[in-house]
PAZAZA-719634 format. One record per residue: x, y, z of N, C-alpha, C in turn. Coordinates in steps of 0.1 Angstrom, whole numbers, padded with zeros to 4 digits, always signed. Atoms other than C-alpha are relative to their C-alpha. Example, Ala and Ser with C-alpha at 12.3 -4.5 7.8 and 13.67 -1.06 7.14 Angstrom:
+0009-0012+0000+0123-0045+0078+0009+0012+0000;-0009-0011+0000+0137-0011+0071-0008+0011+0008;
REM end
This chain:
+0014-0004+0002+0421+0234-0317-0009-0010+0006;+0008+0011-0005+0407+0200-0308+0000+0000+0015;-0001+0000-0013+0419+0204-0273-0008+0012+0006;+0009-0011-0004+0401+0237-0269-0015-0004+0001;+0014+0004+0001+0369+0222-0281-0003-0010+0011;+0001+0011-0009+0374+0191-0259-0001+0007+0015;+0000-0007-0012+0381+0214-0229-0012+0007+0003;+0013-0007-0001+0351+0235-0236-0012-0009+0003;+0010+0010-0002+0329+0205-0236-0001-0004+0015;+0000+0004-0013+0340+0196-0201-0005+0011+0009;+0006-0010-0008+0327+0229-0189-0015+0002-0004;+0013-0003+0005+0297+0233-0211-0011-0010+0004;+0009+0011-0003+0281+0199-0204-0004+0000+0014;+0004-0001-0013+0282+0201-0166-0009+0013+0003;+0008-0012-0001+0268+0237-0169-0013-0002-0005;+0014+0003+0006+0240+0226-0191-0008-0009+0009;+0008+0008-0009+0231+0198-0167-0004+0006+0012;+0003-0007-0012+0232+0221-0137-0013+0008-0003;+0011-0009+0004+0208+0245-0156-0013-0008-0001;+0012+0009+0002+0184+0216-0165-0006-0004+0014;+0004+0004-0014+0183+0204-0128-0006+0011+0007;+0005-0012-0006+0178+0239-0115-0014+0004-0004;+0013-0004+0006+0150+0246-0138-0011-0010+0003;+0011+0009-0003+0131+0214-0132-0003+0000+0016;+0004+0000-0014+0134+0217-0094-0008+0012+0003;+0009-0012-0002+0120+0252-0096-0015-0002-0004;+0013+0002+0004+0090+0241-0115-0007-0011+0010;+0007+0010-0010+0083+0211-0090-0003+0007+0012;+0003-0008-0013+0086+0236-0061-0012+0008-0003;+0012-0007+0003+0060+0258-0078-0012-0008-0001;+0012+0009-0001+0037+0228-0083-0004-0003+0014;+0004+0003-0014+0039+0220-0046-0006+0012+0006;+0007-0013-0005+0031+0257-0038-0015+0001-0005;+0013-0001+0005+0001+0256-0060-0009-0009+0007;+0010+0010-0005-0013+0225-0044-0001+0002+0016;+0000-0002-0014-0006+0236-0008-0009+0013+0004;+0008-0011-0004-0030+0258+0012+0009+0010+0008;-0008-0011-0008-0018+0290+0031+0003-0006+0014;-0003+0006-0013-0021+0271+0064+0011-0011+0000;-0010+0009+0001+0000+0242+0052+0014+0007-0003;-0012-0007+0003+0026+0266+0038+0006+0007+0012;-0004-0007-0013+0027+0286+0070+0006-0009+0010;-0005+0011-0008+0032+0254+0090+0013-0005-0004;-0012+0007+0005+0059+0240+0068+0011+0009+0001;-0011-0010+0001+0079+0272+0064+0003+0008+0013;-0002-0009-0012+0075+0292+0096+0006-0007+0012;-0005+0007-0011+0081+0265+0121+0014-0007-0001;-0013+0006+0003+0113+0254+0105+0011+0007+0009;-0010-0008-0007+0132+0282+0123-0005+0005+0015;+0005-0005-0013+0109+0293+0152-0014-0004+0003;+0014+0002-0003+0076+0288+0169-0008+0011-0004;+0008-0011+0006+0050+0308+0151-0011+0004+0009;+0011-0004-0009+0025+0329+0170-0013-0004-0007;+0013+0003+0006-0011+0323+0166-0004+0010-0011;+0003-0011+0010-0026+0340+0135-0008+0011+0005;+0008-0011-0006-0048+0361+0158+0008+0010+0007;-0010-0008-0008-0017+0375+0175+0001+0014-0006;-0003-0013+0006-0013+0403+0150-0010+0005-0009;+0010-0006+0010-0034+0427+0129+0005-0003-0014;-0004+0003+0013-0035+0425+0092+0013+0008-0004;-0012-0007+0004-0010+0453+0087+0014-0004+0007;-0012+0006-0006+0014+0437+0112+0005-0013-0006;-0003+0010+0008+0012+0406+0093+0006+0003-0013;-0007-0005+0014+0020+0424+0061+0014+0002+0002;-0015-0003-0001+0053+0436+0075+0007-0012+0004;-0007+0013-0004+0062+0403+0092+0002-0009-0011;-0001+0009+0011+0055+0382+0062+0009+0005-0012;-0009-0006+0010+0072+0406+0038+0015-0002+0004;-0013+0002-0006+0103+0404+0061+0004-0015-0001;-0003+0014+0000+0101+0367+0063+0000-0007-0013;-0001+0005+0014+0096+0361+0026+0014+0000-0005;-0014-0001+0004+0131+0372+0020+0008-0010+0008;-0008+0009-0009+0145+0353+0050-0002-0015-0003;+0004+0013+0003+0126+0321+0042+0000-0005-0015;-0002+0002+0015+0131+0324+0004-0013-0006-0005;+0013+0004+0005+0093+0321-0003-0002+0006-0014;+0003-0005+0013+0079+0326-0037-0012+0011+0003;+0011-0010-0001+0053+0354-0043-0013-0008+0002;+0013+0008-0001+0025+0327-0046-0001-0005+0014;+0000+0005-0014+0035+0312-0012-0003+0011+0008;+0001-0011-0009+0037+0345+0004-0015+0004+0000;+0014-0004+0001+0001+0355-0008-0008-0010+0007;+0008+0009-0006-0013+0323+0003+0001+0000+0016;-0003-0002-0014+0003+0326+0038-0007+0012+0006;+0007-0012-0005-0009+0361+0042-0014+0000+0000;+0014+0003+0000-0044+0352+0031-0005-0008+0012;+0004+0008-0012-0045+0325+0058+0001+0007+0012;-0002-0007-0013-0031+0347+0085-0010+0011+0002;+0009-0009-0001-0054+0375+0077-0014-0005+0002;+0013+0006-0001-0085+0352+0076-0003-0003+0015;+0003+0003-0014-0080+0347+0113-0004+0013+0008;+0004-0014-0006-0086+0385+0121-0014+0004-0003;
REM end
């Protein structure tokens, strides 16, 4: 019985640590998103993979489609997505 408890602790403790680290990193990412403007988020996220077109390049509806698609690919939060869209649409 003692071995079962001891072995369980070797699994539970690292799992608990992983959850704490994951939760704390999510909250810090959220704080960064809250402090960043749409223009900053657009520059930081979109140019990681490709050169981004000028905000005036597309209409609002075209940006809606592009940003919705890229939200999934770039793993953006809803708040980040909304800020980026607001920035891009402000150029039209």
